[in-house]
N, CA, C and O atoms as a Tinker XYZ file with bonds, in Angstrom:
   340  protein
     1  N      0.832000   -1.186000    0.000000    73     2
     2  CA     0.000000    0.000000    0.000000    64     1     3
     3  C      0.877000    1.250000    0.000000    63     2     4     5
     4  O      2.024000    1.229000    0.444000    81     3
     5  N      0.327000    2.290000   -0.489000    73     3     6
     6  CA     1.027000    3.565000   -0.538000    64     5     7
     7  C      1.054000    4.205000    0.850000    63     6     8     9
     8  O      0.040000    4.190000    1.548000    81     7
     9  N      2.166000    4.753000    1.256000    73     7    10
    10  CA     2.339000    5.359000    2.586000    64     9    11
    11  C      1.413000    6.561000    2.786000    63    10    12    13
    12  O      1.015000    6.857000    3.912000    81    11
    13  N      1.072000    7.249000    1.700000    73    11    14
    14  CA     0.220000    8.429000    1.807000    64    13    15
    15  C     -1.198000    8.070000    2.246000    63    14    16    17
    16  O     -1.930000    8.934000    2.729000    81    15
    17  N     -1.587000    6.833000    2.086000    73    15    18
    18  CA    -2.939000    6.413000    2.433000    64    17    19
    19  C     -3.028000    5.855000    3.845000    63    18    20    21
    20  O     -4.135000    5.623000    4.331000    81    19
    21  N     -1.927000    5.633000    4.511000    73    19    22
    22  CA    -1.954000    5.035000    5.839000    64    21    23
    23  C     -1.750000    6.098000    6.910000    63    22    24    25
    24  O     -1.001000    7.056000    6.718000    81    23
    25  N     -2.421000    5.916000    8.032000    73    23    26
    26  CA    -2.299000    6.833000    9.160000    64    25    27
    27  C     -1.640000    6.126000   10.332000    63    26    28    29
    28  O     -1.818000    4.925000   10.532000    81    27
    29  N     -0.896000    6.870000   11.083000    73    27    30
    30  CA    -0.363000    6.317000   12.328000    64    29    31
    31  C     -1.489000    6.372000   13.361000    63    30    32    33
    32  O     -2.516000    7.018000   13.150000    81    31
    33  N     -1.276000    5.692000   14.461000    73    31    34
    34  CA    -2.284000    5.680000   15.520000    64    33    35
    35  C     -2.510000    7.095000   16.045000    63    34    36    37
    36  O     -3.651000    7.490000   16.287000    81    35
    37  N     -1.457000    7.844000   16.218000    73    35    38
    38  CA    -1.573000    9.220000   16.710000    64    37    39
    39  C     -2.360000   10.100000   15.732000    63    38    40    41
    40  O     -3.203000   10.896000   16.148000    81    39
    41  N     -2.082000    9.953000   14.436000    73    39    42
    42  CA    -2.805000   10.738000   13.434000    64    41    43
    43  C     -4.278000   10.365000   13.413000    63    42    44    45
    44  O     -5.153000   11.224000   13.302000    81    43
    45  N     -4.535000    9.069000   13.524000    73    43    46
    46  CA    -5.913000    8.590000   13.529000    64    45    47
    47  C     -6.674000    9.144000   14.732000    63    46    48    49
    48  O     -7.797000    9.623000   14.576000    81    47
    49  N     -6.091000    9.090000   15.920000    73    47    50
    50  CA    -6.750000    9.587000   17.126000    64    49    51
    51  C     -6.978000   11.100000   17.046000    63    50    52    53
    52  O     -8.012000   11.599000   17.493000    81    51
    53  N     -6.013000   11.825000   16.478000    73    51    54
    54  CA    -6.175000   13.267000   16.313000    64    53    55
    55  C     -7.325000   13.575000   15.365000    63    54    56    57
    56  O     -8.092000   14.510000   15.595000    81    55
    57  N     -7.443000   12.798000   14.310000    73    55    58
    58  CA    -8.533000   12.971000   13.357000    64    57    59
    59  C     -9.878000   12.679000   14.007000    63    58    60    61
    60  O    -10.847000   13.404000   13.780000    81    59
    61  N     -9.946000   11.613000   14.821000    73    59    62
    62  CA   -11.186000   11.270000   15.538000    64    61    63
    63  C    -11.598000   12.390000   16.497000    63    62    64    65
    64  O    -12.774000   12.746000   16.567000    81    63
    65  N    -10.629000   12.945000   17.233000    73    63    66
    66  CA   -10.934000   14.042000   18.162000    64    65    67
    67  C    -11.472000   15.255000   17.408000    63    66    68    69
    68  O    -12.395000   15.921000   17.876000    81    67
    69  N    -10.903000   15.537000   16.253000    73    67    70
    70  CA   -11.354000   16.662000   15.441000    64    69    71
    71  C    -12.790000   16.458000   14.978000    63    70    72    73
    72  O    -13.610000   17.374000   15.047000    81    71
    73  N    -13.086000   15.258000   14.509000    73    71    74
    74  CA   -14.445000   14.949000   14.045000    64    73    75
    75  C    -15.435000   15.035000   15.204000    63    74    76    77
    76  O    -16.512000   15.611000   15.051000    81    75
    77  N    -15.084000   14.469000   16.363000    73    75    78
    78  CA   -15.978000   14.498000   17.523000    64    77    79
    79  C    -16.230000   15.920000   17.998000    63    78    80    81
    80  O    -17.362000   16.263000   18.337000    81    79
    81  N    -15.203000   16.748000   18.028000    73    79    82
    82  CA   -15.393000   18.129000   18.481000    64    81    83
    83  C    -16.281000   18.891000   17.504000    63    82    84    85
    84  O    -17.063000   19.747000   17.919000    81    83
    85  N    -16.173000   18.596000   16.231000    73    83    86
    86  CA   -17.019000   19.237000   15.218000    64    85    87
    87  C    -18.480000   18.835000   15.411000    63    86    88    89
    88  O    -19.376000   19.673000   15.309000    81    87
    89  N    -18.716000   17.569000   15.686000    73    87    90
    90  CA   -20.085000   17.094000   15.931000    64    89    91
    91  C    -20.678000   17.754000   17.155000    63    90    92    93
    92  O    -21.844000   18.149000   17.144000    81    91
    93  N    -19.890000   17.878000   18.211000    73    91    94
    94  CA   -20.380000   18.497000   19.440000    64    93    95
    95  C    -20.762000   19.947000   19.205000    63    94    96    97
    96  O    -21.789000   20.405000   19.705000    81    95
    97  N    -19.956000   20.669000   18.458000    73    95    98
    98  CA   -20.268000   22.081000   18.222000    64    97    99
    99  C    -21.500000   22.209000   17.338000    63    98   100   101
   100  O    -22.301000   23.122000   17.538000    81    99
   101  N    -21.673000   21.316000   16.361000    73    99   102
   102  CA   -22.874000   21.339000   15.527000    64   101   103
   103  C    -24.104000   21.015000   16.360000    63   102   104   105
   104  O    -25.141000   21.664000   16.222000    81   103
   105  N    -23.994000   20.014000   17.221000    73   103   106
   106  CA   -25.132000   19.607000   18.039000    64   105   107
   107  C    -25.574000   20.690000   18.996000    63   106   108   109
   108  O    -26.770000   20.868000   19.227000    81   107
   109  N    -24.624000   21.414000   19.555000    73   107   110
   110  CA   -24.997000   22.459000   20.503000    64   109   111
   111  C    -25.704000   23.612000   19.801000    63   110   112   113
   112  O    -26.625000   24.206000   20.363000    81   111
   113  N    -25.285000   23.936000   18.579000    73   111   114
   114  CA   -25.963000   25.023000   17.869000    64   113   115
   115  C    -27.329000   24.578000   17.387000    63   114   116   117
   116  O    -28.262000   25.381000   17.353000    81   115
   117  N    -27.467000   23.310000   17.012000    73   115   118
   118  CA   -28.763000   22.818000   16.565000    64   117   119
   119  C    -29.766000   22.773000   17.705000    63   118   120   121
   120  O    -30.940000   23.088000   17.512000    81   119
   121  N    -29.314000   22.382000   18.893000    73   119   122
   122  CA   -30.240000   22.286000   20.007000    64   121   123
   123  C    -30.741000   23.657000   20.447000    63   122   124   125
   124  O    -31.856000   23.768000   20.956000    81   123
   125  N    -29.937000   24.702000   20.259000    73   123   126
   126  CA   -30.358000   26.047000   20.631000    64   125   127
   127  C    -31.368000   26.609000   19.642000    63   126   128   129
   128  O    -32.209000   27.426000   20.015000    81   127
   129  N    -31.294000   26.184000   18.395000    73   127   130
   130  CA   -32.166000   26.719000   17.363000    64   129   131
   131  C    -33.519000   26.017000   17.291000    63   130   132   133
   132  O    -34.426000   26.512000   16.621000    81   131
   133  N    -33.675000   24.896000   17.952000    73   131   134
   134  CA   -34.909000   24.122000   17.843000    64   133   135
   135  C    -36.075000   24.896000   18.457000    63   134   136   137
   136  O    -36.006000   25.293000   19.621000    81   135
   137  N    -37.151000   25.114000   17.684000    73   135   138
   138  CA   -38.304000   25.828000   18.226000    64   137   139
   139  C    -39.101000   24.944000   19.181000    63   138   140   141
   140  O    -39.121000   23.722000   19.036000    81   139
   141  N    -39.746000   25.561000   20.143000    73   139   142
   142  CA   -40.565000   24.800000   21.073000    64   141   143
   143  C    -41.879000   24.447000   20.415000    63   142   144   145
   144  O    -42.446000   25.243000   19.667000    81   143
   145  N    -42.358000   23.253000   20.696000    73   143   146
   146  CA   -43.592000   22.764000   20.114000    64   145   147
   147  C    -44.780000   23.395000   20.834000    63   146   148   149
   148  O    -44.842000   23.377000   22.063000    81   147
   149  N    -45.713000   23.946000   20.082000    73   147   150
   150  CA   -46.900000   24.562000   20.660000    64   149   151
   151  C    -48.060000   23.591000   20.497000    63   150   152   153
   152  O    -48.375000   23.164000   19.386000    81   151
   153  N    -48.683000   23.251000   21.597000    73   151   154
   154  CA   -49.807000   22.319000   21.539000    64   153   155
   155  C    -51.122000   23.072000   21.490000    63   154   156   157
   156  O    -51.261000   24.158000   22.052000    81   155
   157  N    -52.077000   22.474000   20.808000    73   155   158
   158  CA   -53.414000   23.049000   20.777000    64   157   159
   159  C    -54.101000   22.811000   22.116000    63   158   160   161
   160  O    -53.830000   21.822000   22.796000    81   159
   161  N    -54.970000   23.705000   22.478000    73   159   162
   162  CA   -55.742000   23.537000   23.705000    64   161   163
   163  C    -56.803000   22.467000   23.439000    63   162   164   165
   164  O    -57.498000   22.512000   22.424000    81   163
   165  N    -56.921000   21.511000   24.354000    73   163   166
   166  CA   -57.926000   20.458000   24.155000    64   165   167
   167  C    -59.309000   21.017000   24.431000    63   166   168   169
   168  O    -59.508000   21.814000   25.348000    81   167
   169  N    -60.249000   20.588000   23.627000    73   167   170
   170  CA   -61.624000   21.079000   23.779000    64   169   171
   171  C    -62.287000   20.414000   24.975000    63   170   172   173
   172  O    -61.820000   19.389000   25.471000    81   171
   173  N    -63.370000   21.007000   25.426000    73   171   174
   174  CA   -64.108000   20.464000   26.564000    64   173   175
   175  C    -64.653000   19.077000   26.218000    63   174   176   177
   176  O    -64.621000   18.169000   27.048000    81   175
   177  N    -65.154000   18.915000   24.983000    73   175   178
   178  CA   -65.688000   17.619000   24.581000    64   177   179
   179  C    -64.597000   16.562000   24.558000    63   178   180   181
   180  O    -64.823000   15.420000   24.960000    81   179
   181  N    -63.428000   16.937000   24.091000    73   179   182
   182  CA   -62.317000   15.985000   24.038000    64   181   183
   183  C    -61.950000   15.495000   25.437000    63   182   184   185
   184  O    -61.690000   14.308000   25.635000    81   183
   185  N    -61.931000   16.409000   26.405000    73   183   186
   186  CA   -61.629000   16.016000   27.784000    64   185   187
   187  C    -62.712000   15.099000   28.337000    63   186   188   189
   188  O    -62.408000   14.130000   29.032000    81   187
   189  N    -63.980000   15.397000   28.032000    73   187   190
   190  CA   -65.084000   14.551000   28.500000    64   189   191
   191  C    -65.008000   13.169000   27.862000    63   190   192   193
   192  O    -65.219000   12.154000   28.526000    81   191
   193  N    -64.705000   13.142000   26.565000    73   191   194
   194  CA   -64.609000   11.870000   25.852000    64   193   195
   195  C    -63.477000   11.018000   26.406000    63   194   196   197
   196  O    -63.642000    9.812000   26.588000    81   195
   197  N    -62.334000   11.631000   26.675000    73   195   198
   198  CA   -61.191000   10.899000   27.219000    64   197   199
   199  C    -61.556000   10.249000   28.550000    63   198   200   201
   200  O    -61.248000    9.080000   28.784000    81   199
   201  N    -62.216000   11.014000   29.420000    73   199   202
   202  CA   -62.605000   10.477000   30.732000    64   201   203
   203  C    -63.618000    9.350000   30.563000    63   202   204   205
   204  O    -63.538000    8.326000   31.242000    81   203
   205  N    -64.573000    9.546000   29.652000    73   203   206
   206  CA   -65.593000    8.520000   29.423000    64   205   207
   207  C    -64.974000    7.250000   28.856000    63   206   208   209
   208  O    -65.347000    6.146000   29.252000    81   207
   209  N    -64.032000    7.400000   27.934000    73   207   210
   210  CA   -63.394000    6.232000   27.323000    64   209   211
   211  C    -62.616000    5.437000   28.368000    63   210   212   213
   212  O    -62.679000    4.208000   28.390000    81   211
   213  N    -61.886000    6.136000   29.231000    73   211   214
   214  CA   -61.130000    5.445000   30.276000    64   213   215
   215  C    -62.050000    4.724000   31.251000    63   214   216   217
   216  O    -61.697000    3.672000   31.785000    81   215
   217  N    -63.217000    5.287000   31.479000    73   215   218
   218  CA   -64.184000    4.673000   32.385000    64   217   219
   219  C    -64.809000    3.416000   31.766000    63   218   220   221
   220  O    -65.045000    2.427000   32.460000    81   219
   221  N    -65.070000    3.465000   30.467000    73   219   222
   222  CA   -65.791000    2.393000   29.765000    64   221   223
   223  C    -64.872000    1.274000   29.278000    63   222   224   225
   224  O    -65.306000    0.124000   29.205000    81   223
   225  N    -63.634000    1.572000   28.948000    73   223   226
   226  CA   -62.722000    0.628000   28.284000    64   225   227
   227  C    -62.584000   -0.722000   28.991000    63   226   228   229
   228  O    -62.614000   -1.746000   28.309000    81   227
   229  N    -62.435000   -0.783000   30.316000    73   227   230
   230  CA   -62.247000   -2.095000   30.953000    64   229   231
   231  C    -63.397000   -3.077000   30.719000    63   230   232   233
   232  O    -63.192000   -4.290000   30.751000    81   231
   233  N    -64.584000   -2.565000   30.487000    73   231   234
   234  CA   -65.747000   -3.441000   30.242000    64   233   235
   235  C    -65.611000   -4.199000   28.923000    63   234   236   237
   236  O    -66.207000   -5.262000   28.754000    81   235
   237  N    -64.839000   -3.662000   27.998000    73   235   238
   238  CA   -64.708000   -4.256000   26.669000    64   237   239
   239  C    -63.356000   -4.919000   26.449000    63   238   240   241
   240  O    -62.960000   -5.176000   25.313000    81   239
   241  N    -62.658000   -5.191000   27.532000    73   239   242
   242  CA   -61.353000   -5.863000   27.445000    64   241   243
   243  C    -61.411000   -7.223000   28.122000    63   242   244   245
   244  O    -62.266000   -7.480000   28.970000    81   243
   245  N    -60.475000   -8.095000   27.726000    73   243   246
   246  CA   -60.337000   -9.398000   28.351000    64   245   247
   247  C    -59.505000   -9.261000   29.631000    63   246   248   249
   248  O    -58.985000   -8.186000   29.930000    81   247
   249  N    -59.388000  -10.353000   30.377000    73   247   250
   250  CA   -58.624000  -10.315000   31.622000    64   249   251
   251  C    -57.150000   -9.978000   31.390000    63   250   252   253
   252  O    -56.516000   -9.341000   32.231000    81   251
   253  N    -56.610000  -10.403000   30.256000    73   251   254
   254  CA   -55.189000  -10.150000   29.982000    64   253   255
   255  C    -54.937000   -8.756000   29.413000    63   254   256   257
   256  O    -53.788000   -8.411000   29.138000    81   255
   257  N    -55.975000   -7.950000   29.230000    73   255   258
   258  CA   -55.817000   -6.577000   28.774000    64   257   259
   259  C    -56.044000   -6.360000   27.292000    63   258   260   261
   260  O    -56.066000   -5.219000   26.831000    81   259
   261  N    -56.214000   -7.443000   26.534000    73   259   262
   262  CA   -56.484000   -7.296000   25.107000    64   261   263
   263  C    -57.953000   -6.924000   24.904000    63   262   264   265
   264  O    -58.803000   -7.195000   25.752000    81   263
   265  N    -58.225000   -6.301000   23.763000    73   263   266
   266  CA   -59.602000   -5.944000   23.449000    64   265   267
   267  C    -60.392000   -7.189000   23.067000    63   266   268   269
   268  O    -59.861000   -8.096000   22.426000    81   267
   269  N    -61.654000   -7.229000   23.460000    73   267   270
   270  CA   -62.548000   -8.293000   23.003000    64   269   271
   271  C    -62.808000   -8.078000   21.518000    63   270   272   273
   272  O    -62.491000   -7.018000   20.978000    81   271
   273  N    -63.382000   -9.074000   20.857000    73   271   274
   274  CA   -63.711000   -8.950000   19.442000    64   273   275
   275  C    -64.745000   -7.838000   19.281000    63   274   276   277
   276  O    -65.838000   -7.922000   19.840000    81   275
   277  N    -64.405000   -6.800000   18.523000    73   275   278
   278  CA   -65.299000   -5.657000   18.330000    64   277   279
   279  C    -65.376000   -4.758000   19.556000    63   278   280   281
   280  O    -66.194000   -3.839000   19.604000    81   279
   281  N    -64.542000   -5.013000   20.531000    73   279   282
   282  CA   -64.618000   -4.275000   21.792000    64   281   283
   283  C    -64.188000   -2.831000   21.687000    63   282   284   285
   284  O    -64.807000   -1.957000   22.293000    81   283
   285  N    -63.133000   -2.563000   20.928000    73   283   286
   286  CA   -62.656000   -1.183000   20.815000    64   285   287
   287  C    -63.715000   -0.310000   20.161000    63   286   288   289
   288  O    -64.004000    0.792000   20.628000    81   287
   289  N    -64.281000   -0.807000   19.094000    73   287   290
   290  CA   -65.316000   -0.046000   18.376000    64   289   291
   291  C    -66.509000    0.222000   19.277000    63   290   292   293
   292  O    -67.049000    1.327000   19.291000    81   291
   293  N    -66.917000   -0.793000   20.028000    73   291   294
   294  CA   -68.047000   -0.644000   20.933000    64   293   295
   295  C    -67.723000    0.319000   22.064000    63   294   296   297
   296  O    -68.582000    1.094000   22.486000    81   295
   297  N    -66.495000    0.277000   22.557000    73   295   298
   298  CA   -66.077000    1.172000   23.626000    64   297   299
   299  C    -66.066000    2.626000   23.149000    63   298   300   301
   300  O    -66.447000    3.529000   23.894000    81   299
   301  N    -65.634000    2.848000   21.923000    73   299   302
   302  CA   -65.626000    4.200000   21.363000    64   301   303
   303  C    -67.044000    4.744000   21.295000    63   302   304   305
   304  O    -67.302000    5.884000   21.679000    81   303
   305  N    -67.953000    3.925000   20.807000    73   303   306
   306  CA   -69.342000    4.365000   20.703000    64   305   307
   307  C    -69.942000    4.660000   22.070000    63   306   308   309
   308  O    -70.635000    5.662000   22.248000    81   307
   309  N    -69.675000    3.786000   23.035000    73   307   310
   310  CA   -70.193000    3.991000   24.380000    64   309   311
   311  C    -69.614000    5.263000   25.005000    63   310   312   313
   312  O    -70.324000    6.003000   25.687000    81   311
   313  N    -68.357000    5.508000   24.777000    73   311   314
   314  CA   -67.719000    6.708000   25.326000    64   313   315
   315  C    -68.305000    7.966000   24.700000    63   314   316   317
   316  O    -68.518000    8.959000   25.395000    81   315
   317  N    -68.566000    7.938000   23.409000    73   315   318
   318  CA   -69.206000    9.092000   22.760000    64   317   319
   319  C    -70.597000    9.338000   23.345000    63   318   320   321
   320  O    -70.981000   10.483000   23.588000    81   319
   321  N    -71.345000    8.265000   23.567000    73   319   322
   322  CA   -72.672000    8.415000   24.178000    64   321   323
   323  C    -72.582000    9.075000   25.548000    63   322   324   325
   324  O    -73.353000    9.983000   25.859000    81   323
   325  N    -71.632000    8.613000   26.371000    73   323   326
   326  CA   -71.458000    9.194000   27.708000    64   325   327
   327  C    -71.002000   10.652000   27.643000    63   326   328   329
   328  O    -71.445000   11.479000   28.439000    81   327
   329  N    -70.133000   10.958000   26.712000    73   327   330
   330  CA   -69.591000   12.315000   26.618000    64   329   331
   331  C    -70.650000   13.319000   26.163000    63   330   332   333
   332  O    -70.588000   14.492000   26.531000    81   331
   333  N    -71.608000   12.873000   25.375000    73   331   334
   334  CA   -72.650000   13.761000   24.878000    64   333   335
   335  C    -73.645000   14.149000   25.959000    63   334   336   337
   336  O    -74.271000   15.206000   25.883000    81   335
   337  N    -73.790000   13.297000   26.963000    73   335   338
   338  CA   -74.776000   13.575000   28.026000    64   337   339
   339  C    -74.415000   14.774000   28.832000    63   338   340
   340  O    -75.140000   15.136000   29.759000    81   339
């Protein structure tokens, strides 16, 4: 092999340190520029539906926690009925 293509251990380690320091500086600037995520305000109906679904869901599940056949669909409908009241 040609000597120009081979690196000594010291040269290799110096190159690795250079690459790592470059990544760190890029990462720090990227993390500062990231915008904060703005969430939408949940509606009153959505909050009622969530509470109703959590209340109704266990009735449509098996003992091991899996949904019964058609249970999820039925639970959604039941939760909507409760939330509308």
